[in-house]
C-alpha positions as CSV (number, residue, x, y, z in Angstrom):
1,X,0.1,0.0,0.0
2,X,1.3,3.6,-0.8
3,X,2.3,5.6,2.1
4,X,-0.4,7.5,4.0
5,X,-1.2,11.0,2.8
6,X,-0.5,14.1,4.8
7,X,-3.3,16.4,5.6
8,X,-2.1,18.9,3.0
9,X,-1.8,16.2,0.3
10,X,-5.2,14.8,1.2
11,X,-6.8,18.3,0.9
12,X,-5.0,18.9,-2.4
13,X,-6.2,15.6,-4.0
14,X,-9.8,16.3,-2.8
15,X,-9.7,19.6,-4.5
16,X,-8.3,18.1,-7.7
17,X,-10.9,15.3,-7.7
18,X,-13.8,17.8,-7.3
19,X,-14.3,18.5,-11.0
20,X,-13.8,14.8,-12.1
21,X,-16.5,12.4,-13.3
22,X,-16.7,8.8,-12.5
23,X,-14.5,6.9,-14.8
24,X,-15.3,3.4,-13.6
25,X,-18.7,2.2,-12.5
26,X,-19.1,-0.9,-10.2
27,X,-22.3,-2.8,-10.8
28,X,-23.9,-5.8,-9.3
29,X,-21.0,-8.0,-10.4
30,X,-19.0,-6.5,-7.6
31,X,-15.2,-7.0,-7.7
32,X,-14.2,-9.0,-10.8
33,X,-10.7,-9.5,-12.4
34,X,-11.9,-7.3,-15.2
35,X,-12.9,-4.5,-12.8
36,X,-9.6,-4.7,-11.1
37,X,-7.7,-4.5,-14.5
38,X,-9.8,-1.5,-15.6
39,X,-9.1,0.4,-12.3
40,X,-5.5,-0.4,-12.6
41,X,-5.4,1.0,-16.2
42,X,-7.4,4.1,-15.2
43,X,-5.1,4.9,-12.2
44,X,-1.9,4.3,-14.3
45,X,-3.3,6.7,-16.9
46,X,-4.9,9.4,-14.6
47,X,-3.4,8.8,-11.1
48,X,-6.6,10.2,-9.5
49,X,-10.0,8.8,-10.3
50,X,-13.6,8.7,-9.2
51,X,-15.4,5.3,-8.9
52,X,-19.2,5.0,-8.6
53,X,-20.3,1.9,-6.7
54,X,-23.9,1.0,-7.4
55,X,-24.6,-1.0,-4.3
56,X,-27.4,0.4,-2.1
57,X,-26.0,-1.0,1.2
58,X,-23.6,1.6,2.8
59,X,-21.6,-1.2,4.7
60,X,-21.2,-3.2,1.5
61,X,-20.0,-0.1,-0.5
62,X,-17.5,0.6,2.2
63,X,-16.2,-3.0,2.2
64,X,-16.0,-3.1,-1.5
65,X,-14.1,0.2,-1.6
66,X,-11.5,-1.2,0.9
67,X,-11.1,-4.3,-1.2
68,X,-10.7,-2.4,-4.4
69,X,-8.1,0.0,-3.0
70,X,-6.1,-2.9,-1.5
71,X,-6.3,-4.9,-4.8
72,X,-4.9,-2.1,-6.9
73,X,-2.5,-0.7,-4.2
74,X,-4.3,2.7,-4.1
75,X,-5.2,5.1,-1.4
76,X,-8.9,6.1,-0.7
77,X,-8.9,9.9,-0.7
78,X,-12.6,10.3,0.1
79,X,-16.0,8.6,0.1
80,X,-19.2,10.6,-0.7
81,X,-22.3,8.6,-0.9
82,X,-21.7,6.1,-3.8
83,X,-18.6,7.8,-5.1
84,X,-15.2,6.7,-4.1
85,X,-12.0,8.8,-4.9
86,X,-8.9,6.7,-5.4
87,X,-5.2,7.9,-5.9
88,X,-2.2,6.0,-6.7
89,X,1.1,7.8,-7.6
90,X,2.0,7.5,-11.2
91,X,4.9,5.1,-12.0
92,X,8.1,6.9,-12.6
93,X,8.8,5.2,-16.0
94,X,5.6,6.8,-17.3
95,X,6.3,10.4,-16.3
96,X,7.4,12.5,-19.2
């Protein structure tokens, strides 16, 4: 798992994510290998993404968010209702 965020980094990432639209939608299928692969691709490309989890149960959404973040080695920046904001630093070899 990436290092925990400082308060300043956390606030900065929340502000950056405010204008974003959800890139990945999680449906009734839950966590699948295809979903994990898509999240990995999105985070590699964008570094900061919003994910919409369609489950109506708050506890299930929270648990699924934790599982997804652990599976792709990302940090949960914020949860607002059904939207989850994930961040993972971009790999150094991709930075131009």
